[in-house]
C-alpha positions as CSV (number, residue, x, y, z in Angstrom):
1,M,35.4,-0.1,-22.2
2,A,32.8,0.7,-19.5
3,I,34.0,1.3,-16.0
4,K,32.8,-1.3,-13.5
5,V,31.4,0.0,-10.2
6,A,30.5,-1.9,-7.0
7,F,28.4,-0.5,-4.1
8,H,28.1,-1.6,-0.6
9,N,25.5,0.0,1.7
10,L,25.5,0.2,5.4
11,G,22.8,1.5,7.7
12,C,19.2,2.8,7.3
13,K,16.6,3.0,4.5
14,V,17.7,6.6,3.8
15,N,21.2,5.3,3.0
16,S,19.7,2.6,0.8
17,Y,17.7,5.2,-1.1
18,E,20.9,7.4,-1.6
19,T,23.0,4.4,-2.7
20,Q,20.4,3.8,-5.5
21,A,20.5,7.4,-6.4
22,M,24.2,7.5,-6.7
23,L,24.2,4.2,-8.8
24,A,21.6,5.7,-11.1
25,G,23.9,8.8,-11.6
26,L,26.8,6.6,-12.5
27,K,24.8,4.5,-14.9
28,K,23.9,7.6,-16.8
29,R,27.6,8.2,-17.3
30,G,27.9,4.7,-18.7
31,Y,29.3,2.9,-15.6
32,V,28.3,-0.8,-15.3
33,E,27.3,-2.2,-11.9
34,V,29.1,-5.4,-10.7
35,P,29.0,-7.4,-7.5
36,F,31.1,-6.2,-4.6
37,E,34.0,-8.5,-5.2
38,E,37.3,-8.5,-7.0
39,G,37.4,-6.9,-10.4
40,A,35.6,-3.6,-9.9
41,D,37.3,-0.3,-11.1
42,V,35.4,1.7,-8.5
43,Y,34.1,0.7,-5.0
44,V,31.7,3.0,-3.3
45,I,30.9,2.3,0.4
46,N,28.0,4.3,1.8
47,T,28.9,4.4,5.5
48,C,27.0,4.5,8.8
49,T,28.0,5.8,12.2
50,V,24.9,5.0,14.4
51,T,27.0,2.7,16.5
52,N,30.5,1.7,17.2
53,V,29.9,-1.5,15.3
54,A,28.7,0.5,12.3
55,D,31.9,2.5,12.4
56,R,34.0,-0.6,12.5
57,K,32.1,-2.2,9.6
58,S,32.5,1.0,7.5
59,R,36.3,0.9,8.0
60,Q,36.5,-2.8,7.3
61,M,34.6,-2.5,4.0
62,L,36.8,0.4,2.9
63,H,40.0,-1.5,3.5
64,R,38.6,-4.8,2.0
65,A,37.8,-2.9,-1.2
66,K,41.4,-1.6,-1.5
67,A,42.8,-5.0,-0.8
68,M,40.6,-6.6,-3.5
69,N,41.9,-4.1,-6.2
70,P,44.7,-1.7,-5.2
71,D,44.3,0.1,-8.5
72,A,40.6,0.8,-8.0
73,A,39.1,4.0,-6.7
74,V,37.8,3.5,-3.2
75,V,35.0,6.0,-2.3
76,A,33.9,6.7,1.3
77,V,30.5,8.5,1.4
78,G,27.9,9.2,4.2
79,C,27.6,9.4,7.9
80,Y,30.9,7.9,9.0
81,V,32.6,10.3,6.7
82,Q,31.0,13.3,8.4
83,A,32.0,11.9,11.8
84,A,35.5,10.8,10.9
85,G,36.5,12.9,7.9
86,E,39.9,13.8,9.0
87,K,40.8,10.2,9.6
88,L,39.5,9.1,6.2
89,L,41.5,11.9,4.5
90,A,44.6,10.5,6.0
91,D,43.7,6.8,5.2
92,E,45.6,5.5,2.2
93,A,43.0,2.9,1.5
94,V,40.5,5.7,0.6
95,D,40.8,7.7,-2.5
96,I,37.6,9.8,-2.5
97,V,35.9,11.2,0.6
98,I,32.3,12.6,0.2
99,G,30.1,14.1,2.9
100,N,26.3,13.8,3.3
101,D,25.2,16.8,1.3
102,R,27.5,16.4,-1.7
103,K,26.8,12.8,-2.9
104,H,25.4,14.1,-6.2
105,E,29.1,15.0,-7.0
106,L,30.2,11.4,-7.0
107,P,30.5,11.0,-10.9
108,D,32.6,14.1,-11.3
109,L,34.8,13.2,-8.4
110,I,35.5,9.8,-9.7
111,E,36.5,11.2,-13.1
112,A,38.8,13.7,-11.6
113,W,40.4,10.9,-9.6
114,F,41.0,8.9,-12.7
115,D,42.5,11.9,-14.4
116,S,45.0,12.7,-11.6
117,R,45.1,9.6,-9.3
118,E,45.1,12.0,-6.4
119,K,42.9,12.0,-3.3
120,K,39.6,13.9,-3.8
121,A,37.3,15.3,-1.1
122,A,33.9,17.0,-0.9
123,L,33.4,17.4,2.7
124,D,31.6,20.5,4.3
125,D,30.3,21.5,7.7
126,I,26.9,19.7,7.4
127,G,25.5,21.9,10.1
128,Q,25.6,24.9,7.8
129,S,23.7,23.1,5.0
130,R,20.2,24.4,4.4
131,R,19.2,22.7,1.1
132,F,17.8,19.3,0.3
133,E,20.1,17.4,-1.9
134,E,18.0,16.4,-4.8
135,M,18.9,12.8,-5.9
136,P,15.9,10.9,-7.4
137,A,16.3,7.2,-7.2
138,E,14.4,4.0,-7.8
139,C,15.0,2.3,-4.5
140,S,12.7,-0.7,-4.2
141,E,12.2,-4.0,-2.5
142,H,10.2,-6.4,-4.7
143,T,6.9,-4.5,-5.1
144,R,7.4,-1.4,-2.8
145,A,9.5,1.7,-3.6
146,F,11.1,4.0,-1.2
147,L,10.8,7.8,-1.6
148,K,13.1,10.2,0.4
149,I,11.3,13.4,1.4
150,E,13.5,14.9,4.2
151,D,17.0,14.9,5.6
152,G,18.5,16.0,8.9
153,C,17.3,16.2,12.5
154,N,16.9,19.1,15.0
155,Q,16.1,16.9,18.1
156,F,19.6,16.4,19.6
157,C,18.9,13.3,21.7
158,S,21.7,12.9,24.2
159,Y,22.9,9.6,22.7
160,C,22.7,10.4,19.1
161,L,25.2,11.6,16.5
162,I,22.7,12.0,13.7
163,P,22.1,15.8,13.9
164,Y,25.9,16.2,13.8
165,V,26.4,14.0,10.7
166,R,23.1,14.6,8.8
167,G,22.7,18.3,9.7
168,R,19.5,20.2,10.4
169,V,16.1,19.5,8.9
170,R,16.0,20.0,5.2
171,S,12.8,19.1,3.3
172,R,12.2,18.2,-0.3
173,D,10.1,20.3,-2.5
174,P,6.6,18.7,-2.5
175,E,6.3,19.1,-6.3
176,D,9.4,17.0,-6.8
177,I,8.2,14.4,-4.4
178,L,4.8,14.2,-6.2
179,A,6.6,14.0,-9.6
180,E,8.8,11.1,-8.5
181,A,5.8,9.4,-6.9
182,R,3.9,9.5,-10.3
183,R,7.0,8.1,-12.1
184,L,7.1,5.2,-9.6
185,A,3.3,4.5,-10.1
186,E,3.7,4.5,-13.8
187,K,6.5,1.9,-13.4
188,G,4.2,-0.3,-11.5
189,Y,5.1,0.4,-7.9
190,S,1.7,0.6,-6.1
191,E,3.2,0.8,-2.6
192,I,5.4,3.9,-1.6
193,V,7.4,4.0,1.6
194,L,8.2,7.6,2.7
195,T,11.6,7.9,4.3
196,G,13.6,10.6,6.0
197,I,15.9,11.2,9.0
198,H,13.1,12.8,11.0
199,L,10.0,12.4,8.9
200,S,7.7,14.2,11.2
201,S,9.7,17.5,10.7
202,F,9.0,17.5,7.0
203,G,8.2,21.1,6.1
204,L,9.6,22.6,9.3
205,D,12.1,24.5,7.2
206,F,9.5,25.7,4.7
207,E,7.5,27.9,7.2
208,G,9.7,28.3,10.3
209,D,9.0,27.4,13.9
210,A,6.2,30.1,14.3
211,G,4.4,29.1,11.2
212,M,4.6,25.4,12.2
213,R,3.1,26.1,15.6
214,A,0.3,28.1,14.0
215,A,-0.5,25.4,11.4
216,G,0.0,22.5,13.8
217,Y,3.0,20.3,14.1
218,G,3.0,17.8,11.1
219,A,0.7,19.9,8.9
220,P,3.0,19.8,5.8
221,L,3.4,16.0,6.1
222,L,-0.4,15.5,6.3
223,T,-0.9,17.8,3.3
224,L,1.7,15.8,1.4
225,L,0.0,12.5,2.3
226,Q,-3.3,13.8,1.1
227,R,-1.9,14.8,-2.2
228,L,0.0,11.5,-2.7
229,D,-3.3,9.7,-2.0
230,E,-4.7,11.3,-5.1
231,I,-2.1,9.8,-7.5
232,P,-3.6,7.0,-9.7
233,G,-1.8,3.7,-9.2
234,I,-0.7,4.2,-5.6
235,R,-2.7,1.8,-3.5
236,R,-0.6,1.9,-0.3
237,I,1.5,4.5,1.5
238,R,3.8,3.6,4.4
239,L,5.6,5.9,6.7
240,G,8.9,5.7,8.4
241,S,9.5,6.6,12.0
242,L,7.2,9.3,13.4
243,E,7.7,11.7,16.4
244,P,5.1,10.9,19.1
245,R,4.0,14.6,19.4
246,L,2.7,14.5,15.8
247,I,0.0,12.1,17.0
248,T,-3.0,14.4,18.2
249,P,-6.7,13.5,17.9
250,E,-7.0,15.9,15.0
251,N,-4.0,14.5,13.2
252,A,-5.0,10.8,13.8
253,E,-8.4,11.6,12.3
254,A,-6.8,13.1,9.3
255,L,-4.4,10.2,8.9
256,A,-7.3,7.7,9.2
257,G,-9.0,9.7,6.3
258,I,-6.2,8.9,3.9
259,R,-7.4,6.0,1.8
260,S,-4.0,4.6,0.9
261,L,-2.2,5.1,4.1
262,C,-1.4,1.8,5.9
263,P,-2.3,1.4,9.6
264,H,1.3,0.8,10.4
265,F,3.1,3.5,12.5
266,H,6.6,3.4,14.0
267,L,6.8,5.5,17.1
268,S,10.2,5.6,18.6
269,L,10.0,5.1,22.4
270,Q,13.6,4.4,23.5
271,S,12.6,3.8,27.2
272,G,9.4,3.3,29.2
273,C,11.0,5.1,32.2
274,D,10.5,8.8,32.7
275,E,13.9,9.4,34.3
276,T,15.8,7.6,31.5
277,L,13.8,9.6,29.0
278,R,14.8,12.8,30.6
279,R,18.5,11.9,30.5
280,M,18.0,11.0,26.8
281,N,16.4,14.3,26.1
282,R,13.3,12.7,24.5
283,K,10.9,15.5,25.4
284,Y,8.0,13.3,26.5
285,T,7.0,11.1,29.3
286,A,5.9,7.4,29.3
287,A,2.3,8.5,30.1
288,E,2.3,11.0,27.2
289,F,3.6,8.3,24.9
290,A,0.9,5.9,26.0
291,E,-1.7,8.6,25.3
292,K,-0.4,8.8,21.6
293,V,-0.9,5.0,21.4
294,R,-4.5,5.3,22.8
295,I,-5.3,8.0,20.1
296,L,-4.0,5.8,17.2
297,R,-5.8,2.8,18.5
298,K,-9.1,4.8,18.8
299,A,-8.6,6.1,15.2
300,Y,-7.8,2.6,13.7
301,D,-8.7,-1.0,14.3
302,R,-5.6,-2.8,15.6
303,P,-3.0,-0.6,13.9
304,A,0.5,-2.0,13.7
305,L,2.4,0.1,16.2
306,T,6.2,-0.5,16.3
307,T,9.0,1.1,18.2
308,D,12.6,1.2,19.2
309,V,14.0,0.7,22.7
310,I,17.5,1.3,23.9
311,V,18.8,-0.9,26.8
312,G,21.7,0.0,29.0
313,F,21.6,3.7,28.7
314,P,24.0,5.4,31.2
315,G,22.5,5.3,34.6
316,E,19.8,2.9,33.8
317,T,19.1,1.1,37.1
318,E,17.4,-2.2,37.5
319,E,14.3,-0.3,38.6
320,E,14.5,1.9,35.5
321,F,14.8,-1.1,33.3
322,A,11.9,-2.8,35.0
323,A,9.7,0.3,34.3
324,T,10.5,-0.2,30.6
325,V,9.6,-3.9,30.7
326,A,6.4,-3.1,32.5
327,F,5.6,-0.3,29.9
328,L,6.2,-2.7,26.9
329,K,4.0,-5.4,28.5
330,E,1.2,-2.7,28.9
331,I,1.4,-1.3,25.4
332,R,2.1,-4.6,23.5
333,F,3.7,-3.3,20.4
334,A,3.4,-5.2,17.2
335,Q,7.2,-5.2,17.1
336,T,10.0,-3.8,19.1
337,H,13.5,-3.1,17.8
338,I,15.9,-3.5,20.7
339,F,19.3,-1.8,20.6
340,R,22.1,-1.9,23.2
341,Y,23.4,1.6,24.0
342,S,26.6,2.4,22.1
343,R,28.8,5.3,23.3
344,R,29.3,7.9,20.6
345,K,32.1,10.4,21.1
346,G,30.8,13.9,21.0
347,T,27.4,13.2,22.4
348,V,26.2,14.3,25.9
349,A,25.6,10.6,26.9
350,D,29.2,9.7,26.2
351,R,30.2,12.0,29.1
352,M,27.5,10.7,31.5
353,P,28.6,8.7,34.7
354,D,27.4,5.2,35.5
355,Q,28.1,3.6,32.0
356,I,26.5,0.2,32.0
357,P,28.7,-2.9,31.5
358,E,28.2,-4.9,28.2
359,P,27.1,-8.1,29.9
360,V,24.3,-6.2,31.7
361,K,23.2,-4.7,28.4
362,A,23.2,-8.2,26.9
363,D,21.1,-9.6,29.6
364,R,18.6,-6.8,29.4
365,S,18.5,-7.1,25.6
366,N,17.6,-10.8,25.9
367,V,14.8,-10.0,28.2
368,L,13.2,-7.6,25.7
369,L,13.9,-9.9,22.8
370,R,11.8,-12.6,24.5
371,L,9.0,-10.1,25.3
372,N,9.0,-8.9,21.7
373,R,8.5,-12.4,20.3
374,E,5.5,-12.8,22.6
375,N,4.1,-9.4,21.7
376,R,4.6,-10.0,18.0
377,R,2.8,-13.4,18.2
378,L,-0.1,-12.0,20.2
379,Y,-0.6,-9.1,17.7
380,A,-0.4,-11.3,14.6
381,E,-2.7,-13.9,16.0
382,S,-5.3,-11.3,16.8
383,F,-6.1,-11.3,13.1
384,I,-6.7,-15.0,12.7
385,G,-10.1,-15.5,11.0
386,D,-10.1,-12.0,9.5
387,T,-9.7,-11.3,5.8
388,R,-7.0,-8.9,4.7
389,E,-5.7,-7.7,1.3
390,V,-2.2,-9.2,0.8
391,L,0.3,-7.7,-1.7
392,L,2.3,-10.6,-3.3
393,E,6.0,-10.3,-3.4
394,T,8.1,-13.4,-3.9
395,A,7.4,-17.2,-4.4
396,E,9.2,-20.4,-3.7
397,E,8.3,-23.7,-5.3
398,G,6.5,-26.0,-2.9
399,P,5.5,-29.7,-3.2
400,D,2.0,-28.6,-4.1
401,G,2.9,-25.6,-6.2
402,P,4.2,-22.1,-5.6
403,V,4.1,-20.7,-2.2
404,W,3.9,-16.9,-2.1
405,T,5.1,-14.4,0.6
406,G,3.2,-11.1,0.9
407,Y,2.1,-8.4,3.4
408,T,-1.1,-7.0,4.7
409,P,-1.6,-3.3,5.2
410,E,-0.5,-3.9,8.8
411,Y,2.7,-5.4,7.5
412,L,1.8,-8.9,8.6
413,R,3.9,-11.3,6.6
414,L,2.0,-14.2,5.2
415,K,2.7,-17.3,3.2
416,L,0.0,-18.5,0.8
417,R,-0.6,-20.7,-2.2
418,C,-1.7,-18.8,-5.4
419,E,-1.5,-20.7,-8.7
420,D,-1.9,-17.4,-10.7
421,G,0.2,-15.2,-8.5
422,R,2.7,-12.6,-9.6
423,P,4.6,-10.0,-7.8
424,G,2.5,-6.8,-7.3
425,L,-0.9,-8.7,-7.2
426,Y,-3.3,-7.9,-4.5
427,I,-5.5,-10.7,-3.3
428,P,-7.9,-11.0,-0.3
429,V,-6.8,-13.7,2.1
430,K,-8.5,-15.1,5.2
431,I,-5.7,-15.3,7.8
432,E,-5.0,-18.7,9.4
433,K,-2.5,-19.5,12.1
434,D,-0.2,-21.5,9.8
435,S,-0.1,-18.7,7.2
436,L,1.5,-16.2,9.6
437,L,5.3,-15.8,9.3
438,L,6.7,-14.5,12.6
439,T,10.4,-15.0,12.0
440,E,12.6,-12.1,11.3
441,E,13.0,-11.2,7.6
C-alpha cells in the first residue's frame, strides 16, 4: 500500500521550489501526495525563520501534524531547523530533522525512520557548505514556472538571519539550469521565474571575488540570461530580488537587450534614510539607490520597480521614518512590500539599543501601506490606453461568459473577456481602467 505524504510550505519562493523538489523525489519512490489533514503517514513542514511569526507558525504546524496522526512521521526541514536545530532534536513531536543543504536525503531518512521508529537527523553547519544542492523541481503557478539557480547570501545585513541559516553563496551549474529550463519549455511553460536567496551573486563562487570584480558584478547572471533567452519556447523571463549595485548603465543596457526579460525588477531598499541604512549594513545610500532607479528608467519605458521596506528598525526616529516616506514618494515604486522589524536572536540588530515599540511599528506600517496603494494605482493607471501582451492564467464564469485573469510583462494584473481563452495563451490587450486589478493577490 502506498505511503501517503502531506506537505506544508512556509516562507519564500525558494522554499516553494524546494518543497516541490522534495515532493517529486518522494513520488519517484511511490509515495502519494494527500492534503495536509488527518490521515497522512508522513507530514513534511518546510519551515521559515525570517520573523518571529514565521518561527511560531513553523512550531505550530509541526505540533499540529503530530496531533492529527501520532503514528505518522513528522519531518521538519529548512530555515527554522538551521536556527533551532537543538530544540527540534529534543521536541517529541518531531521525528526527522533536516537542514538546508540535505533536503535531498528526505526519502532515505523517512524509510530509515519507518524501519526503526527512532529520531533521525541530517543537520550540518550550513556555513561550511560550498556546494549547490541539486534538486530539480517543477514548481509552477498556473502558467509560469520557478527555477532555482542560487542559494545562500554573503551580505550579513544587521537584521537578517538568512546567511546563518542558508549559508554562503552557492550557485547552480549553468548547464543544469539550462537543461531544466529546456524541460520546462517542452512541458509548455513559456514564462520562467529565476529564484535564489541572493540572485545577483549568482556565479560569485565560480570565479572568486577578484574574478568577479574584473568581469563586472553580475556578469555570470547576465550571461545566463542571454543563454536562457535563446531557448525555444521561453517567451518571458522574470527575476527575483536584485542587489542595487548590479544596476550599472552597462548592465542595464545588456538587460534591455534580452528579448524575453520582463521589465519587472525588485530592488530591495529597506529604508530611505542613510543613517538607518548604515545601521542595517546595507552598503549604499538613498541617493545611490535613486541613481539605480534612474538608470533602469532610462533603459526601459516605465519598468515595474518594486521593493521591500522595513519599518521600526532599532533607533529609527520620526525624522528617519519621515525620510523614508519622502523617498518613497519621490521614487514612486510600482509596489512596496512593507515589513515591521522583527528581532532575531543572533543578529547585530537584536543587540542594538532603542528598540521600537510594536504600536509605533504598526502606525508606521499603516502610513506606508496607504502610500503603497496610491503608488500602485498611479503606476498601473499610467498604462491606460496602451496595448500590452497579456498571458492568460485563470478564468471565472461571468454573466456574459468567462472572465480571464492575466499578467502583462510589467506584472500588471488584468481581467478581461476572451471567449477562446486558455491558460498560457498570449493576447494583445488595450488597457482600460476597469480592467486593472489592484487588489492584493
